[in-house]
N, C-alpha and C positions, 0 to 999 in steps of 0.2 A: 490566281494573282500571287506573286511573291513579294513579300514584305521583309524589309530589314530595318531595324531599329538600331541607330548608334546612339548609345546613351552615356550618361556620366562625363560628357565633355567638358573639361576645365576651362578652356578657351577656345571658342570657335572665331577664327579670323578670316575674313574674306572681303574682296571687293565686291561691288554690286553693279548690276547693269549687264547690257548686251552690246556694248561698243567700248573702245578703247577710251582710257582715262587720260586726260592731259592736264599739264600745268598743276595747279594746287589740287585738283580732284584726283589726281594719281596717288596721293598719299592718305586719301580719304577712304578707310576702309570700317566695315562693321566688326564690331567686337561683341560677342555674346559669351557670358559666364553661366557655368552650370547648364549647358545646353544640351540639346538632342535634335536629331535628325531622322526622320521617317522616309524611308525609299520604298517605293511601290513599283514593280515591274521595271525596274532600273532607273526610274526618275524620281527626284526629290518631290514628295507630297506635301510635307509639313516640317516645320522647324519651330523649335520654342525653348523655353528655358524653365527650370525648375524641375517638378516630377514629370517624368516621361509618360506618354500616354500608355494605358493598358491594352496591348494588342497581341494577338497570337502571330508571332513571327518570330525570325531568326533575330537574335540579339547581338550587338558587338558591343562590348564595354570598353569605353576609351579610358576608363580608369583615371579621370581627372586629367588627362594630357591634352595637348594642343591638337586640334583640327583644323585643316586648311583645304582649299580645292586641291584636286590633283594637279601637279604641275603640267605646265604646256611648254615643249620644247619646239619652238616655231622655226628653227633653223638647223638642220642636219644634212650630212652626206651619208646616208646610212648605207647605201648599196655601193660596195667596191669590193675588188679583189686585193689580196694581199695586204701587206703592211708597208711601213717605211721607217722602221727603227734604225735602219742603216744610215738614215740622214741626220741622226742626232750628233754623231761625231763630227759632220760637217758644220752643224750649227755652232757646236762648242769651238770649232777653229775659226768661226767668225764669218763663215758663208751666209749671205742673206738668202731669203726666200727666192727671190728671182734668179740669183746666181746658181742655187741648187737646181732651179727649174730649167734654166739655160744649159744646165752640164748633163741634162738627161734624166734628171731626178724630178721630183715634184709631180704634179698632175699627170704627166706623160708617163710615168713609170706605173702609177696606179691604173692609167688606162689600159696599158698592155696587160696587167695582171687581171683586170676586169673583163677584158675581150676573152681571155683565155678560160675564165672560169664559166662553169655551167650555170643554168638558172637554178638548179637545185643546190649547188655549192653556194651561190650568192644568198639564196633563201635561208639556208641553215645558218649562215654566218650572221646575217641581220637578224634572225630571231634570237640568236644569242645575246645580240647586242640590246635588243629591245626588252629581253628578260631582265639584263642587267639594269637598263635605263627604269624600268618598272620598280626593280628593287630600290632605287633611289628616289621614289616618288613621282615620277613621269608617267602620266596616263593618256596624254596625246602628244602626237609628234609630227613634224613636217618631215618628208623626206624627199631629197632631190636626186635626179639622175645627174648625169654629167661626167662620168668616167668611162662612158662607152665611146662617146665621139664618133660614133657611126651609126647610121640608122638602125641597123639590126641590134646593135648592143645598146644604144638608148632605149628602144622599145623593149629590150629584154629586161633592163633595169627597171622600167616603170611597170612592166608585168609582175615583176617580184614584188614590188611595193603594193600593187593591187592585190596579188595572193595573199600577202602578209596581211593586210588590212582585213581580208576575209577571215582568216585563220587565227590570227593572234588577238589577245585581249585589248591590246593598244589599238586606240584610233589613229589611223595614219593618213595624212593628206599628202597627195603627190605633187611635185613640182617638176616640170621638164627643164633641164639646164644643159642643152646640148651646145650651148655657147659657154663653156666653161673654159675652154682653151682651144686654139687651132692645133689639131693633132699633128704629129710629125709629117704625115704624108701630105698635108696640105700646106707645109710652110711657104712654100714656094708660090702658092695661089690660094691665098686666103679669102680672097673674094668668092671663088668656088665653095669653099667651105660654108661660108655665110649663106650663099645661095641654097646649098644643101639644107641647112638648118631652117630656112625660111620657107623653102619651096617643096620640100620633101618631108624632112621630120615634123615640123609643126602641123602640116595637114594630116599626117597619119596618127599624130597623137591626139588631135581633134576626133578623127575618125573613129578612132578605138576607144575614146573617152577614158583615158587612163592618166589624165593629169588635170589639176585645176589652174596651175600657175605656169608663167613662163619667166625663168631667171637667166641673167646674163652677168659675166664677170667683167665689169667695166673697170679696167685698169691698165697702167702701163704695161706693155708687152703681152697683153691679152686681147681686149677689144675696146676700141676707141668709143667715145661719145657717139659718134654718127653711126658706127657698126652697131653699138648697142641698141641706139634708137630702132634702127632698121629691125633688128631681131624682135625687140619687144613690140613693136607696130605690127609685125606679121603675127605675133602670138595674140594680140589684141584682136585682129581681123578673124582670128580662127577661135575666138572665145576664151583665151587663155590669159588672165590678168597678169599684169606685169609686177614683178619682184625685181630687184638689182643688187648685185654686190657693188658697193660703191665706196669710194674713198677708204679703202683698207690700206694702202701703201702710199699711193700719191693721190692728190685731190686734182682729179683732171677733168671734173665736171659731172660725175655720175649722180651725186646727191641733187644737183640742179635738174638733171634730167628726170630723176624720180619725181620731183615736185611738178614738173611740167606735164609728165604723162599720167600724173595722178595714180602713181604705183601703190598697191596695197601696203607695201613696205620697201624700205630700202635697209640694206644689211651690212654690217661691220662699221662702217662710218668712223673708223679709228682717228682719221685725220680731217675730218669733215669741217670745212670752213664756215665762218659766220654766214656767208651768202647761202651755203648750202643748207644750214639750219633753216634759214628764212625760207628757202624754197620748199623744204619738207613740211614746214608749218603752214604755208600758203596752200600747198596742194593736198593737205589732210593725209600725209604719209606717215606710217607708222615707223619709227626707228627701231630696227631689230638688233641689239647691241650683243656683242659675243666677247665679254671680257675673259673668258679661258684663252681665246686666241692670242689676245694682246699678252697675255701671261706666258704663253708658251713661245711666242715669237720674241719675247723680250722687247715688246714694242710699247709705245705710250698707250693710254686708254682713252676710249672715245670721250667726247665732252657731254657726257650725259646730264650733268646739273645744267649746262647751257641750253641743251634741248628741253628739259622739263621747264626752265624758266621761260623758254620761247614758245611754249605751248604745243610741243612735238610730244606725242604720246610715245614713251619709251618701253619696249618689250626687251626682254633679255632671253638668250638661248645659248646652247653649248657650241654650235658649229662643228659636231662631231664628224671628224675625218681621219684618214691615215697620215696626213702630212702636217698641217699647221696646228691642229688640234684633235689629238687622239683622245679627248675626253668626253665622256657622256653623262656626266653626274651633274645635274641642275642644282645639287646642294652646294657644289662648289662656285657655281655661277652666282647664287644667292650670297655667299661669302664676299666673292669680289665686286658684287654690286654695292655692298655697303663699304667694303675696305679701300677699294680703288674708285668707283664712280661717286662716292660719297653720298649714295642715295639712303634714305631713311628705310627701316625694315618695312614700312607700310608702302613706301613707294615700290621697293623691291618685290614685295608679294604681289602688287598689281603687275608688275613687269613680267613676272614668270607665271602668271595665272591668266587674267583677264585680258591684258594687252597682248599676251603671246597668242591667246585664242582669237583675238580680233585680227592679228597679223596673219592668219590662215582662215579668216571667215567662219570661225567656230563659236564666237562669243554669245551666240544666242542659244547654244546647248552646254558648253563647258566653260570654265575659267572662273566660275564662282559657285559658292554654295547657296542656291536660292531656289525656292519652288518652281518647279517647271523645267529645271534643268537636270541634266544627266547625274546619276549618283556617284560622282567620281570624287572621292575624299582620300586625304592622307591623314592618318593618326600618327602623330610624332612622339618619340620618346624625349618630350620637351615639356616645360610648364607653360610657355608662352612663346610669342613670335620672335622676341628679341634673342632667346635662347639659340633657335636655329641659324640665325644671322650671325650670332657671336661664335658658336663652336665651329672649328675648322678640322676637317680630317677625319671625322667619325660619320658613319651613316646613322642618322637619327631617326629614320622611318622605323616605326613600329609596326604600322600595318597599312596596306593599300586596298582601298575599295574602288573597284571599276565597274560601273554601270550596276552599282548595288551588290556586287559579289566581291568576297575577299579573294584577292589573287595573291 
């Protein structure tokens, strides 16, 4: 049996529980001073304050610093070929996201590069990104397909995710997103592509057991509300819980659909209207907000405070992708959560740990520092929680412990 003792913790800050926190509860966290955490066989077995127990084990000295749960990035597009730095100039000259997409850039250009990449090339690229994420304090991540947009290549992307979950220290949860865009070859027959997603891709994803969720980009010029419903209901039929990209650019009804279907999460929600917030609250949907995307697009920021006040659990994630958000740093997300969403440090911590874990159905094992949960911790070069929210632009991670092992 392996034992790891993390001692001399100046401040241990963590949410508590095994489900998403909402409303006033989102800002209620546990703060322990002069704390210690004992991890046995990768799981937290004891937590205390004052003098640490005398046990024969590996010892990690936190040196009086802040310790939090490992960060959970609940929305990424990890698997893709190429990059899209050539679009930066277009954006600087005033081209919108949809204008770039309609000019042959955007998702379709990444699709072309992803189809050309081999499984091993995609694996190596994603593994490098995972290493960087972990260096910023992320220990669990969601990863979507969605840049293959053909059966062979969507399955290839999901296989890469599964292989990485087996080989990399990071825990990775897979989401199928064949309905990310209607690919160029189906532009004149979008109904046939939707049929392909629903009747061919989704059954194969279920058969191979390589994803937990089905996501769809419900947005103007991508998939309508009714098309999104068709895809998500097909996913439900085959055991894939719904997620939805909603209200990123235009509020066409995606957040209302999320509430109606009881999606585990609705994501983006930049322009989510009051009726959408009401639907999310009624449907028990977690709002997975992506402030770095608003930052990169020069867009408004999602109405996070209104969501908290309405009793919608708020999670925050990076949206790491090659186009609208080439950012994989959850520390920057933390900064934006305070500066742009006006959430408190306590609400932000819950958003990037426990609520993020709940958005990918992992809150029973990660997202908080509690007995019985996985030993995923971040030791920060910081004296307290406020400090990591206040400092911008520096990597404040001192050490990352994943499953009881220093990584």
